C-alpha positions in Angstrom: 19.2 -6.4 1.3 16.6 -4.9 3.1 16.9 -1.5 4.5 15.1 1.6 5.7 13.7 3.8 2.9 15.7 6.9 2.1 14.4 10.2 0.2 16.5 9.3 -2.7 14.4 6.1 -3.3 11.3 8.0 -4.0 11.4 7.6 -7.7 12.1 3.9 -7.5 9.3 3.3 -5.2 7.0 5.3 -7.6 8.0 3.2 -10.5 7.7 0.0 -8.6 4.3 0.9 -7.6 3.3 1.8 -11.4 4.8 -1.5 -12.6 3.2 -3.8 -10.3 -0.3 -2.0 -9.7 -2.4 -3.8 -12.1 -3.0 -7.1 -10.7 0.8 -7.5 -9.9 1.6 -6.2 -13.5 2.2 -2.9 -15.3 -0.4 -0.3 -14.8 0.4 2.2 -17.5 -1.8 1.0 -20.1 -4.9 1.4 -17.6 -3.5 4.5 -15.7 -1.4 6.5 -18.1 -0.6 9.1 -15.7 2.5 7.7 -13.7 2.1 9.8 -10.7 -1.5 8.7 -9.9 -1.4 5.4 -8.3 1.9 6.1 -6.5 0.3 9.4 -5.1 -2.4 7.2 -3.4 -0.6 3.9 -2.6 3.1 4.8 -1.9 3.9 8.5 -1.6 1.7 9.3 1.6 3.4 6.5 3.4 6.7 7.8 2.3 5.8 11.5 3.7 3.7 10.4 6.6 5.2 7.3 8.1 8.6 7.0 6.8 9.9 4.9 9.7 7.6 2.1 8.5 9.0 2.2 5.0 11.4 -0.3 3.9 12.9 -1.3 0.6 14.8 -4.4 -1.2 18.0 -2.8 -2.3 19.8 -4.5 -5.1 23.1 -2.6 -5.9 21.9 0.7 -4.4 18.6 0.5 -6.3 15.3 -0.1 -4.9 13.5 -3.0 -6.5 10.8 -3.6 -4.0 9.1 -2.2 -1.0 6.8 -2.4 2.2 5.0 0.4 3.6 3.0 0.6 6.6 0.8 2.7 8.9 0.7 1.8 12.7 -2.5 3.6 13.3 -4.8 3.8 10.2 -7.1 6.5 11.9 -4.0 8.8 12.6 -2.9 8.2 9.0 -6.2 9.2 7.4 -6.3 12.1 9.5 -2.7 13.1 8.3 -3.5 12.3 4.8 -6.4 14.5 4.8 -4.7 17.4 6.4 -1.3 17.2 5.2 -1.0 15.0 1.9 -4.1 15.7 0.0 -4.0 19.5 -0.2 -0.7 19.0 -2.3 -2.5 16.9 -4.9 -5.9 18.6 -5.3 -4.6 21.0 -8.3 -3.1 18.1 -10.3 -5.9 15.5 -9.6 -9.1 17.5 -9.2 -12.1 15.4 -8.0 -13.8 14.6 -11.2 -17.5 15.7 -11.8 -18.2 12.1 -13.3 -16.6 9.0 -13.0 -16.0 7.4 -16.5 -12.4 6.0 -16.7 -10.3 4.0 -14.4 -8.2 7.1 -13.5 -11.5 8.9 -12.5 -12.2 6.0 -10.1 -8.6 6.2 -8.6 -8.7 10.1 -8.3 -12.1 9.7 -6.3 -10.4 7.3 -4.1 -7.5 9.6 -3.7 -10.0 12.3 -2.4 -11.6 9.8 0.0 -9.0 8.8 2.5 -11.8 8.1 5.1 -12.6 5.1 2.8 -9.9 3.3 5.0 -11.8 3.7 8.2 -13.6 0.4 7.8 -15.1 -1.5 10.7 -14.1 -3.9 12.0 -10.6 -3.4 10.3 -9.5 -0.3 12.1 -10.9 -1.5 15.5 -9.4 -4.9 15.7 -6.7 -4.4 13.1 -5.5 -0.7 13.6 -2.2 -1.0 11.3 -2.3 -1.5 7.6 0.4 -2.1 4.8 1.2 -2.2 1.2 4.0 -4.4 -0.4 5.3 -4.5 -3.9 8.2 -6.1 -5.7 9.3 -6.0 -9.2 8.4 -9.3 -11.2 12.0 -10.5 -11.5 12.2 -10.3 -7.7 9.1 -12.2 -6.8 9.0 -15.9 -5.5 12.6 -15.5 -4.3 11.8 -15.0 -0.5 12.2 -11.4 -0.8 8.5 -10.6 0.0 8.5 -12.7 3.0 11.7 -10.9 4.3 10.2 -7.6 3.7 7.1 -8.5 5.5 9.0 -9.9 8.5 11.0 -6.3 8.7 7.9 -4.4 8.8 6.0 -6.8 11.1 8.9 -6.6 13.5 8.8 -2.9 13.4 5.0 -2.9 14.2 5.5 -5.5 16.9 8.3 -3.2 18.5 5.8 -0.2 18.3 3.4 -2.2 20.2 0.8 -2.6 17.3 -1.6 -5.6 18.0 -2.6 -6.5 14.5 -2.4 -5.4 10.9 -4.5 -5.6 7.9 -4.4 -5.1 4.0 -6.5 -4.9 1.1 -5.9 -6.9 -2.1 -7.7 -7.2 -5.4 -9.7 -10.5 -5.1 -8.4 -11.6 -8.5 -4.7 -11.6 -7.5 -4.7 -15.2 -6.7 -0.6 -15.1 -6.4 -0.8 -12.4 -3.7 -3.5 -14.2 -1.9 -1.3 -17.4 -1.8 1.6 -15.4 -0.5 -0.5 -13.8 2.4 -1.9 -17.1 3.2 1.6 -18.6 3.7 2.3 -15.7 5.9 -0.6 -16.4 8.2 -3.1 -13.8 7.3 -6.6 -14.6 7.3 -9.8 -13.0 5.6 -11.8 -10.5 7.4 -15.5 -10.0 6.9 -16.1 -6.7 5.8 -19.3 -5.4 4.5 -19.6 -4.6 0.8 -16.0 -5.2 -0.1 -16.6 -4.7 -3.9 -13.5 -6.2 -5.7 -11.3 -6.2 -2.8 -10.5 -9.0 -0.1 -9.4 -7.8 3.1 -6.9 -9.8 5.2 -5.5 -9.4 8.8 -2.7 -10.9 10.9 -2.5 -10.7 14.9 1.0 -9.6 16.0 
């Protein structure tokens, strides 16, 4: 069953993020602090855009989620003013980037990295989706996406984008099946950006 996110789902959403963040697999060996990645890629959406957070519920337990922001520019501003101040003492900006965690903390402190053009001009909304491995390839991802895309359409959003690690070929095949197309972004690094007109 797909339903709106509830505050009681927070721990499960964080756990799903950790267990799927390394090219679709468990990230704990690379990022040992299990609060780090969710604090970047899940928590701010739960706090700042809860009406666009949906979970796949199996017997009362969230086993997958889709999270979105209808207006990336407004989300970035809220992240900077309302979300990041809660994190700086636990995750101070590293003086030197030497580990994968340092790299992620640097991203955490730079929400303006999301203000990529032409992404936010032409595709103002963005999203994140994750499912525990046992629930993948069973139609749940498509159902989660359809729930979020319906909510974005109802809000009058014209288009949505996402970023994915280029090497995650399974994810790319999934997005291709949903009709997403690649967006040319200058210097994308290890990330491919995809968009969908709504």
